N, C-alpha and C positions, 0 to 999 in steps of 0.2 A: 577622422580624429576620434580617438577613444574618449569616453566619458571619464572624467576625474571624480572619484568618490572620496569625499572628505571624511566620512565617518563610517565605522563598522562596529558591530557589536555581536556578542554571542558566538565568537569564532571558535570552531572546534575542528581539530584535525581528524581526518577520516582515514589516514594511513600512517604507518610508523615513520615514514620519511617526511611527513608533513607536506607532501606534494598535492594532496587533495584536501580541501577544507570546506566545511559548511559554515555559513555566517549570514548575518543580515547586513545589508548595505543601505545607506541613506541615499537612494537614487534621486538626482535633482528633479526628475519629472514625476516619479511614482512614490516617493517617500521610502519608508523602510520596507524592504522586500527581501525574501530569502534569496541567497546566492550561493552557488557551489563554485569554488575556485579550483580549477584543475590545470595541471601542467600541459595537458594535451588539448586544451580548449581551443578550437579553431575560430571561435567568435572573438573578434577584436573590438567589439562595441565598448567593453569596459577594459581599462588598462589593469591587467592582473598584476603586473610588476609594481605599479603604483599602490595597489591594494596591499601587496606584501609589505611594502615600506610603511604604510599607514598602520598595518597590523603589528609589525615588529614581532616581538615574542609574546604579545598579549592574546594568548589563546590557550584553550585546554588541550593537554596532550591526548594523543590517540589512546583509547582504552578499548581493547578488543571486546566484543560482546561475550557475555558469559554463556555457558551452555543453556542455562535457564532462559536467558533473553532470546537465544536462537530458537529454542523450542516454543517459547511464547509467540514469537513472530510467525513461525510456521503454523501454529494453531490458529492465530488470528487470521492468517491468509485463507486457510481452509474454511473457517467459519464465515468469513466475508463472502467467499464464493458460494457457500451453501445459502447464506442469507439472500444473496442476489438471486439465486435460482428460485428460492421460495417467493420472493417479492415479484419477480418478473414472470415466472412460469406458473406457480401454484396459486398465488393469491387472486389473480384475475379470473381463475376458473372457480375455485371453491368459495370465494366471497361474492360471486355473482349469482344471486338466487335464481334468476331466470335460466341462466346457462346450466346451473347445477340441477335444477328440477327437470330440464329437458334430457338429462343423461339417464342411461339405463343404470341399474344397480351395479352391474359389473364395471361400467365406466367410472362410476363414483368410487367403487372399491379400488380401482386401479389408481385413481388420483389420490385417494386417501393413503394407499400403500406407498406411492411415490413420495408424498409429503413425509410420511413416517420414516422412510429410508433416508431422506435428506436430513431430517432431524437427528437420526441415529448415526450419521457420518462420524461423529466424535467418539462413538462406541467401538469403531473398528479397531482391531488389534494393531493395525499399522499406523493409526493416527498418532502423530501429525505428519507422517512421511507422505508428502503430496504425490510422489511418484507411485505409491502403493495404494492410495485410496481408490476404492471401487465406487464410482459414482453410479447411482441408479439411472435407469433409462426412463425418460419422460413418456407418459402414455400418449398414444396417438389421438 
């Protein structure tokens, strides 16, 4: 038996035909949670037809993202990947004094160079084209 959702808010169309919508639903067990209503949703836990009835025409029309929004999202994605690599690969090495002092000068230079190349990702001519970004190789 699907769960009946009595309340929705912040409904926003994700497609021109309003087939896909983002919203928040007041789930009887979890309270207000994000929910994406899709026509092809195989999960029958929530009654999507009932949600459409509750929603009626009370939602924001689909507005395609601007070129600036698309570029900003691509830039953010690359920066997030770069920041992840800095945090997970570089920081544990360069911020550990014992590990750093045990390295040869050439090993330190390699790690410093790797860090600099990661920081300079946004300076590549192809930025923010993720498929054309040249990621540096982590030192051994």
